[in-house]
N, C-alpha and C positions, 0 to 999 in steps of 0.2 A: 314889218310884215306876218302877218299869219300865216303860216306854211300849209298849203293846199291838203285839204281831205284828201286820203288813200279811199281807195274798193272797200277794203277791210277796216274794222273797227280795230284800232291798233290797241285797245284796252280791254276789247276781249280775247285777242291774243296771246300778248302777255299775259294774263291769267291764265289761259293754257299752259303757257310755256312752264309759269312757276309754279304748276298743278302735276304737269311732264317730271319737271327734277324734284318734284318730294315725293315722290315713287320708290326715291334710292334712298331709303332707309332702311334702318333696324325696327324690326316686327315691334309692335305696339302703338301708344300713341303719337300724334305729332310725325315730327319730323328727330332722327334722332342719325346723323350723319358727323360722324368721327373720321379727325385729320388724317389723312393715308391709311384708312380702313377698306374694308372695302365695298363701300356702297362709294364712299368718296372712287376710288380706282374706276368703277364699273359707269359713275357720274360722265365722270371725261369724253368718253365720244360725243355723246348727248350737246356737250356743251362745245365740243371741237365743230359739229354739224351748222349751230350757231353761229359759229363764228364765219366760219366758210358762208353761209349765207348773208351777214355781215360783209363780205371781203377783205375778209382778213387770213392771216396765216396762224395755223394752232400751232402752239412748241410749251409740253409741259418743259416746266425746268427744273434746276436741280433740288428744286427745292421745295416740291408739288402743286408750284403753282402752274396755270394753264393760261399761257401768255397767247392774244391774238394782235397779228401785226399788221395795218396795212401797206399796202404796195411802197409810200412814201416811207413812211417808218424802217421799213426793213431797209429803204437805200441808205438811210441816216439821217433822214431829216430830225427834228427836234418834233419830239411828241407829245399832245394833251396823256396822260394815261388819265386812264376811268376803270374804274372796276371795285369791286367787294370781295366779301368770302363766299365760300362753297361750302364749309362745316357747318356744325350746327350745337348748340347745346343740346343735353340730354332730353326729350320730349319737347322740344322747340316749336315752331311755327315754323309755316313753309316760306317767309318773306323776308327774315331776318340774315341779313347777307345775299343771298340769290337775288335778290327783287337788285339789288345795283350792279349784278354780274348780267341780267336776262333785259335790262330796261335799254342800256347806252346799245346794245348787239343788236335790238329789234329796233331804235334808234337810227344806226349805222342802216342799216336791211331797208329802215322804210325810207331814206336819204337815196340808197341807191335804184328803189322801186321808182322814184320822183324823179331820175335821171340826173341826179344833186351829189354833192362830194363836201364833206366835211373840209373848211377850209385852211386846215393844219392837218400834220400826220398826226394820226391815232394808233393808242394802245390799249387794248380793255383785255384787265388781270381780272379772272380770277385766283384768290388767294386762297393759297393753299389752307390755313389753318389763321384763324383770330382771336376764335373763342375760349381756346386753351384747354379743352377739358380733357383732353389724354394724356397730353404728355405734360411734363411740370413747368417749359416755357407757351407764351402764347407771340401772339402776332410775329410768328417764322416767316411767312411769307414777306413781307411786309419790308422787314427790319432788313432782309437780304436784298431787295430790292435798295431800297437803302443806304446798303455797307455798314449795316448799327449789328450786324448778327453776330456773337459769337461761337463760332463752330462748337465751339464746347455742347454747345444744345443738342449737336445729332449725338449723343452722347447718353440722352436723359431719356429713361425709360417709363412705360407707361406701365399698369397694376400688372400687369401679364409678365411683366419684364421685359418686353421688346423695346428695342432700342426706335428711336426715330429714326436715327439711321439705315437699321434693319425695317423699317416701316418703308420709309421712300423708297427704298429697293425692288419691294415689292409693287407700290406705286408705280414705278418702270421711273421712278426719276434717278438719276445719275449724281450722288453728292459730291465725285471727286471735281465738276466743274460749280463749285460753289462760287467760287470768284467770279464767274461770268457772270453772276446773276446779277451784279453790285452795278443800277444807269449812273450815266455820267450827267451830272448836274447839266451842264450844256446840251447835254438834247433831250430835256424836258421841260417844255414847256409849265407844268404843275399838273395835278393829280386833281381830281372830282368823283368824288363818290355819291350812288342817292342808296337813301338808306330810309326805313318808316323809321319816325319821329322814336318809337318805343315811350311815348306819353303822351299825355292829353292836352296838351297848348292848344295846336294845331284843331283840334276837333273842338275841343270848345268856344273856340272862336268862329268855326263855320270857314274855315281854311281848308283847300286841300293842299298847300306844299307849306314850306318854309325854308330861308335860307341861312344856313348854321353859320355862327360869328367865332363859335369855338370849341374843344373837348377837352373833359372833363381829364383831370389828374387823379390816376388809379395806384393804389400799393396794396400786395398781398404780401401776409403774413400765418407761418405755418408755426400754430400754440401747439406745445405741448404739457403736458397734466401728467402727472405720472404721483403714482398714492401707493397702495399695499395689495396685495391681490389675498383673497382669505374665501375658511370657505362659508359661502351666504346661512347655515344654520347653525353654526357656532361660535361665528364669532360677534360679540355683546356689539351691539348699535354704537355706543358710546366706544369712545377711541378709534371706532374705523379710521382710514384713511381709503375715501373711496373716491378714485378721480373722475367715474362719473358726476356723481354730485355735487362737487366741486367743480367741473367744467361747464355743469347745468347753471348753478349760481351766476359762472362770469357770463353763459348768456345770454342773462335776463340782465347784469349790469349793463353789460356792454348794449344790447338794445334800449334800456335808462339814460345811457348818457348821452346815445347819439341823438333819443327823441328832442331832445335841451338844446344840442349842438348847434349851433348856426352854421350854413352853407357847408355843410356836412352829413354823407353819408355812406352806410356801411352793411354789412350780413356777413353773417354767421353761415354759412350754406353746407359745409363738409362737415363731418362729424367721424372719427373712426374709434370704435373701441377694442379695449383687449383685456383679457384673454378672450373675451365676447362669449362666455360661455354662462346659461341659464343659473348655474348656482353658485356662481362666482365671483366673488367683490370683484368692480372692474378695476383695475392694476396704474392700464394707464388708458389716458385719451390724450388723441391729435387734433386737432382743428384746423380751418381754415377762417381768416378775419382781414376781408375783404373792406377799404376807406378808401370811399370817392368825396372829390370837389375842387372848385374851379380856382380855388386859392390854398398855392402852398404851405403857405404859412397856418392860415387854417386845418388842412388836413394835420401837419406836425405836431400842432397844438395837441390836436382830438385823439392823436394815436399816443402822448404822452400821457394823459388824461387818463384815456380807454389802458395801457397797457400797466399803468399806476394802479389803476383798479381791479386790473385781473390780479396781478403781484399780491395785493394787499387781501384777494380772497384765496390766492393759493398759502399764502402765511396763515392767517385765518387758520385752515383745515388742515394744516401744516400737510403741504401737499408742494412737492417741486414744479416750476412752473419753467419752461425754455421756453422762446423767441425767436425765429426765424422772415426776416422781409424775402421773399423771394420772388419778385415782382414791384417794378415802382416805374409810372411813366407821368413825365408833366407834363398837365393841359396844356393845350396850344391855341393859338390864335390863326384863323382860318385868313387867308389874303384879303384885304379890300379889295383889289382888283377883281376877286372873283366871287367875292360878295357880289359886288354892282354886276357881272357878266351874268351870274344867276340871275341877279330881282329885272334888267333886262331884260331876258329870255322869259322868262315870269309875265315882265308887262308887254312883249311883241304876243306872246300866246290868251295874250288876256285875263292870265290867271295873279287873282289878287296874292301877295304875299307877305311873310313878316316875318324880323332878324329872330331867332332863338338862341339859346347856348345848349349844347350836347351835353347832357350826364352821363351819357354812356361813353366806352372809350369804342374807338375805331380802327384801320388799316390807318386815317389819317395821320394818326399821334407817331406813327413810326414815316413815315412818308414826309411828313413836316423835317426831319433831319433832311432828306433830299431836296424837295422844292418847296414853291407854294400850295396850300391845298384847298379846297370846296368843297361845299355838303348841300345836298338838297336831300330836305326832309320831304318826307308823303305819312301823311296822313294815316293816323289804323286806328280801326275801333279801338271805343275805352282806352285807348293809351297802351292796350297790352300787347307786351313783346316775351319770347321767352317762354310759349306755353302753347300749347297746341291750337287755341280757339284767335288766335293774333289774324287778324284779319285788315285787309284793305281793299277798296272797293274799285271794280273795271273804268268806271271814269275817275276817277284818281289816278289811276293806272294812265291812262291816255292822257292829263294832262303832265303826266310827267314826263311822259315819252318825247309830246312836242317839247316841251319847255328843251331835254338835254339835244332834240335834234337843231333847235333855236340856237345853245348854247355852239356846241359844235357848226354850224358856216357861219356864226359870227366871232369866232375862237381868234382868228389872224389880229382882227382890229383891234377885240381886247387886249391881248398879247404884246402889239405893237407900244399901245398906248400905255400899258403900263413901262415898259423898256423906256419908250422916249421918257416919261416921266421919271427915271430912278436916275 
């Protein structure tokens, strides 16, 4: 049964909240909110106020997650966890991540206004880190909840030499309590995340909402290309060992290979050139290489072909090349029972939906080690994300909020059915 309409427009309220959160950003285009930075620290009181309006008690955990628990969750009942991340990429949009924090909180608040309660215990988590922009690690918050976080990541440094441990202390997090963050799987019903699609499928099909079936696998490499520095005016062009020229050829080779390989995408997103002087031949270039595919075998085969091609360029140009994989996460499937629960909630609200695969990584990649995961996608304009022009509509925001409200009041039935069938 469709939930009754409240006096205020939920879509408008959600958009206003997302605008308010977007203010907590470094200067410049779009939203830049780095993990455990000043903007993250300043955002926490606002998120805490939203949690209290939703009937949750907020708490900052040891890795910078802000966790809101309802009274039943505080009493120890098995809980459904909802949430997403509060950090952003550089000059990103206002909806990637934050939508999945604000929407479930507004859904809970709206249920309270109607005198209704979720049919199960609930926790909402604003994960501290998902993008992996500031520190070498990523999915720090969700890995900690799942119990798979290596404590060594706390010693990782940002570009300024500050360790993650130091940054978390500035945020107000007590890293000595890291072990307490891990959740007991017996006390978790599942994990559900709302996110913008970050692709064009829903918009092309005229749908506001989609239900995710699986999340992509991701791996990241650091490639170092070493040549020889020299005077830019006196060293003949013939025989130069220019690391930047070699790296540039590698970038073009990687792009060419990725364009012809099926079910594999990738990007070289960062390059660092040394010594970086206007009149010196570059002696070293370090760049990142990220590969994504839902098929681990295709990703492995693609990796081998790519690295072999880059190695050939290095040899041809008399350069040295070293590679190091610093991140890998296998793709994971969403639980069928949560897929069906989200589809049923869409149906109850009169919202057509379709199943689709996520080509992006999310906190669900880590949470899958803890519990079953489910994900609801919201249409975004032109499929655009990680960009200041990222956009959704108030109408779609309203539709998504009402679907999450519907999910929350029906979750016990769905969980019992799954347990019974298991």
